[in-house]
N, C-alpha and C positions, 0 to 999 in steps of 0.2 A: 035576347040578342046572343049570338052565337057565342060561346067561349072556345077560344083555340088553347089546347092545353098539349104541350111538348115534353119529351122528357129527353135528356142527354147530360152533356157536363159544363161546369160553372163558369160563365163569363161575368160579367158584371154591368148591370145598369144602375137602379136602383139607382149604373151611372146614374148612374145617376145614384146611376145611376144614378142617378140622378145621381144618383147621386150623381151625375156628373157635376164636378164640384168647381170648374173655375175656368176662365176664359179670358184670354187677352193677348196682344202682340208679345206680350214679355211674359216674363215668370211673375206669379203672385204668390204671396202667402199672408194666410191672416195674421192679424196682430197678436193674437194669442195662439201659439203653434209650438208648444213642446213636443219635443221628440216622444215618439212612443218609449216605453220603458226599455232600457238597455237590454242586451241580450243576457242571459243568466246562465249560471254554471251549476254544476252540483256543489252544494257546500261541503265543506271539509270534513264535517262531522257525520256526512253520509245519512243526514236525517230526511234530506230531500232528494228528489230527481227531476231532471231535465226530462219533459214530457215532448213526444213527439206530437205535431199537430199535421192532420191529413184529413183528406176527404174520408167519409166513412164508405166502406165497401159499397159498390152497386149493385143491386140484383139480389142482395141477401139481407136477410133479417138481422138488423144490428141489435147484439145483446144489452141488456141493461147492466149499468155499474151499481154495485152496492157497496156502500161504507157501512161497515158493520159496528153497532154500538159497543161492542164488549171490548173493543180496542185491542185485540189480538193480531189484526193484519191491516194492510192498507186496503184502499178502495181497490177494486178488481173487477174486471169481467165477470159475469156471472152464467149460470144455467138458467136464470130466472128471464121471465118477461112480462109485460104488463099487459094482461088479457084484455083489460076494460078499465076505464075510470069514468066516474061521476063527477064533473067539475062542480055542479051545485051541492054535493055532500061532501067531497073530498074522498069519497071512496073508492078503492081500487082493488082489481083481482090480480094476484101475482100467480103466474103460474110456470111451471118448469118447460124450459125451451130446450132447443138442441145444446149439446155438450160445446163448449168454447173454452180455448185456452186460457190460463190465469194471466194476471198482470205480467206484463213484458219486464225482464230483469232490469236492474238498474244498470247505466252506462259502465263498461267493464266487465259484466258478467256475460257468461256463456248463454245464449238464447236457447241453446239446444239442452242444456242441463239445469240452468239456473246456478251453476256454481261459478265462483271465482277463479277465472283461469291461473292465478297464482296460488290460491291455497286450496283448492278442489273443494271448498266447503260449501254447504247450501247457505245463501245469504240470508235467508229468512226460516225462523222456524215454522214448522207446520205447514211445509211444503214439500211434495214429494220431488226427490232428487232427480227422477227421471223425467219427469214432464214438466217441472217448474209450476203446477196448478195446486192450488190450495183445495184441500177437502171442503172448506167453507163456501165454493163456488155452487153447490148444490144444497146447502143449508137453507131452511126455511127463513123468510124475513122474520124479524123480531122487532118488538118496541125499541124506537131509537134508530133503527137502521135508516138510511138515508139512499134513494132510489133515485137514479138518473138514466132516463129512457128516452130513445128516439121516438118519432110519432107511433102513436098505438091508437086502437079505437077508444073514441071519447076524449083523447088528448091528440089532437091534429098538430099542436106546436111541441110536441114530447112532454115528458113530465119529469120534474124536479122536486122532491118532497120527502118528507121525513114520517115514516111510521109512527103513529101515536097510540094506535091500538089494532090488535089482531082480533078481529071479530070472527072467525071461523073457517071452516073448509067448505068449498061449495063443488059443484060440478067441474068449473073451471080451474080451479085452483084455492088460494088462500085468499079471502077477504080481508082486507084492512082499511082503517081510517088513517088519513095522511094530511099534513099540514105543511105549509109553504116552508121553503128552506133556502140555502144559497149554495152558489158553487164551492165557496170555502169549505163547506161540509163535505164535498167530494174530492176536492184538489189539495186540500189540507196545505200542507208547507211545501209542496212541489211546485214547480215552475215549468212554464210554457210559453212559447212564443213563435207563431207562424203566420202563414198566408195560405189561403186555400181559394182557388177559382171557383167560380159558380158555373154550375153546369147548365148551358142556356137551354137544354132539351126537358130540363125540369123545371122550367120558368112556365106559368100558366098566363096567359094573355087574354084578357077580355076588351074587345074593341068597342068604343063607344061612340064611333062616327063612322061613316062609310068612307070608304078610300084609304083603309089601314091594313098594313102587310105587315106579317112578321115572319122573320127567316132566321137561321142560324147555321153555324158550321161546326161540325165536330169530327174528329178521326181523319187520318190520311186518306186523301184522295175524294173526300166527301165535301161538295160545294153546294149550299143553298142559297136562295135569295132571287130577287127579280133579276130578270134578263139581264145579263150583262154584267151583272154584281158578282166579284170574287173576295167572299169574306174571309178574313184570316181565321185559322181555327181557333174555336173557343168563342167566338165573337156572336153577339145576337144583334137584329138590327130590325127598327121599326121605320116602315116607310109611310108617309103620309100625304095625302093631296085632299084639302079641304078648302071649302070656299067660306069667307067670311062676309060679315055685312058689308055692302056696299052702300056709299053715300046716295041718298034718294035721287040727286040730280046729277048723278055721275052718267056718262054715256055707257052705250052696252058694252063698248071696248074697254071701259075702266073697270071692269067687275073685279073684286078683289078676292084674293085666294092665298093662301101659303101652302107650299108644297116642300118635299124634302125627305131626309132620313137623319134618324139618331142613331148611331153604332157603338156599342159598349163591350168591353171585356173587363167585366168588375170580378173582384177578389175581396174576400172576407179577412181582415187582420184580428188577430186574437193573441193577447199575451196575457199571462198571469204569472205574479211572483209572491208565492206565499211564506217564504222565509221573513216573516214579521218578528222574530226573535220573541216569541213568546205574547205578544200583543195581539188583540182580537183582529182578525180581517187579516188581509193581504198586505204587503207591502207595496205592490204596484199591480196595475191591470190596464189593458187597451181594448178597447173594441171600437172598430171602425170599417170602413170599406174604401177601397181604392182602386186604380186600373185606369186602362187607357179608355179614350172618349174620343169620337169624331162626328161631325156633322157637317152635311151640305143641305142648303135650304134656300127658298125663294119667297120673298115677299112681294106680291104686285098688286097693281089696280089702286081705285080711290076708296079706302076703309070709310065706312061711316062715323061720325063723331061718336064718341063715346063719353057717357056722362057717369061722373062719380068714378069708381074704380075702373082700372082697364077691363074689358072685357075677357075674361078666360074661358077656354073651351077645352075641357078634357076630351083626349082622343083615345086613350088606352090606358087600361090598368094592368100591371104587372106584378106578379107574387112568386115567391120562391121561399122554401124553408129548407135549406141545404143542410146536412148533419156533418158536423166536423168532429173528428175522433181526437180527443186531447187524452193522449196515453188510453187508459181504459174507458175514458168518460165519453159518451156521446152527448155533445152540445149542440142543441137545435139552434140554429140562426134564423131568423125571419126577417124576408126583405121584401118590402113594399114599394110601388113605385107607381105615380099616377102621370103619366106625360100629357101635356098640355100646349095649345096654341093660346097667345095671349096678344091682344091688338089695342092701341090706345092711339086715337086719332083726332082731328078735328074735322074731317071731312071735307077739307078742301084739296089737299095735296096727292097728286097720283105719282107713285113710285113704282120702280122696278130694280130690283136688288137680290143679287145671288152671293153667297159667300161660303167659304170653306172654313170650317174650324177644326183643329187638332190638337191634341195634348194629354193630360193626365191629371190626376184628381186623387184627394185624400181627404176624408172627412171622418171624425170620430172623437172618442173622449179619451183621455189619458188620466190615471188614478195615480197619487204617491201618497204614502201614508204621512201624515203630517200637512199636507197641501191641498188634499182633497182632489175634487174631480176638475178637470181643465179642458177646455173644448181645443179641438184640433182641425184646422181648415186650411186648405193648402191647393195650388193648383199650378199648372205650368203649361199654357196653351197658346196657340198662334191663330191669328185669322187672316184670310186672305181673299181680298174683293174680286169676284168673278165677273161681275157685270152690275152697272148702277147708274140710274138716272133718275132725275127728280123734276117734275114740271109743276106749275103753279106756285101759288104761296100756301104755306101751311106747315103742319108738323104731323108726323107718324112715328109710332114706334111698334115693332112687332117682333114676338119671341117664341121660341121654341124652347119650353122648360120642362121642368120634372119636380113632383113633390115627393121625397123619398124617406124612407124609415129604416132603420137598421136594429135589432133587438134579440133577445136571448128567451126561448121557451114561450113565445107569445107576448112578452111583455115588450114594449116600445122602448128603445135606450137613446138612440138618437134620430132625430128628425133634419131635413135639409129641404131647402127650395132653391134651385139653380136655374137659372133663365138667361141663356145667350140672347141677346138681340140686336136688333138693327134698328137705328134711328135716324130718320131723315127730316131736314127740315129746308123751306124755299123761301125766298123772299124775291119774288118776281113782280114787275110792274110793268102794265101795258098804258099806253097813252096814244091819243089821236088829235090831230089839229082841224082847224077849219079848212085847211087846203089839201086835206086828203092824205096827209101824212101821218104814218102812223110808227111807234117806237117799242120795242119790248127789251126790257134791261133788269138783271137781277143776278143773284147768285142762290146756290144750294149747296149742301153738304150731307154727307152719310157717314154715321159712326157706327163702330161694332162696340160691343161691350157685353157684360155680364153682370148680375145681381145673385148674389148667395147670402142665405141667411139659414137661420135653425136653431135647434136647442138640443141640449143634454137633457134626458128626463130623469125623473125620480125612480124609475126600475132599473138603473145601473147598479141600484144596490144589489141586486143579483150576485154580484160577484162577491158580496159578503162585507163590502165597504159601508161606511156609515152613511144614512139616508139623509139627503139635503132636501130643504124645505121647499124650494122652488126651482123653475127651469132654469137651466144655465145656459144663456144664449150663446150660441157660435160666435156672434159678432157679425154686424152685416158688412159683407163685402161688396165693393162696386168698383169695377174697372171699365174704361172706356177709351177707345183709339179711333183715330180719324181713318175712314175707308176711301172716302174719294170727296172731292170737291169740283166745283163747276160754275163758270159763269156765262151768262148770256147777255149778247147786246145786238141789236139789229134795228 
């Protein structure tokens, strides 16, 4: 099957992005919904800094960040890069790359000189007063150093590792043995809090059925998509037109199908507060995905009866590994999304329903020292029926949903399953008498809604927080609202 790979700037699906996360006629919030850690400011003792959170520069090689084991300096951008990595053995080759600036000075310090505007003194020893660059940026790695790297050969999800042994020199650079470590080892007592949009052009899409179209819009004056579609900048869109199993006794005119689109503009939310007052690990952290989400879709025909679990038909897989720059540290976020159609029916009712759904969503995990990890899930969406009808007696439920995951350096941190749906039911009875008179009487109703479920995963310990022993459920959310009702009598 052909894989469509596109490169551009970050929106967000795993809405869903999945994660698209919520859908209803009113605002809905999960039962467990603590706010992300509050904005942090530099501590008064000057030991921590507020780091910027932004997308890594496009089209350039992102330098690795190195935290030195000798304790003489902070984590900083280096002139080093990961030339290769062997996941099976944990061995990496570290090479010298292009020269890069040192770590940005603390707030209130001159970016040109690294000196305080008030005192004219260099803020940290061992740095050049002219460039603000540490001579340690060119220093070879040593045992105890921690390396944070963007995707590299052998490490497509990036690398966050501690050097345990220096093996020796090779033609490519210095070969080392490494072990897993955490973000706390490179972010230390610093703080960060920001949102980064996902580049839709950097999303890889694999269609799983016929009739799937992927489109995006980025940059002023650029519009892509199906004919007549006007996508907002930074959005990505999936259109699908797929047949589903039709009831065996249904007429040809009642062939069942689902068609429509899902449109997303997702963004990664990242926060870290390392000021733990000497305690191990950070004081707070947050990882999640949020953004705008909309869809318009139609379910029509007489779907075949489903047995057991509802029939789920995946129609596209999406993947992206955006790199966000947290101060000097490249943090690799992995986003995966599988979009699907799901139908549950008794094979007796024929429906034709079309609806618009628009809103926003947020899913993730929030950490606070002493309280541990808490799930976050919220949405504020509205649904509008465009067209609806039900004939005959029976029940049917159709959804266009998505399974999504967001994590760090290839490790899954949060999973979510979001499924906005339409449900129809009819109770219609026909009767005939010996004198030839017939009657038809009954009622039908259509409902819109969404189901949201998911988990926080063990791998969120990558922040440097304590490991939890089991998955933490996001908590199952379900909201439903009436779309249309009708009555037949003749």
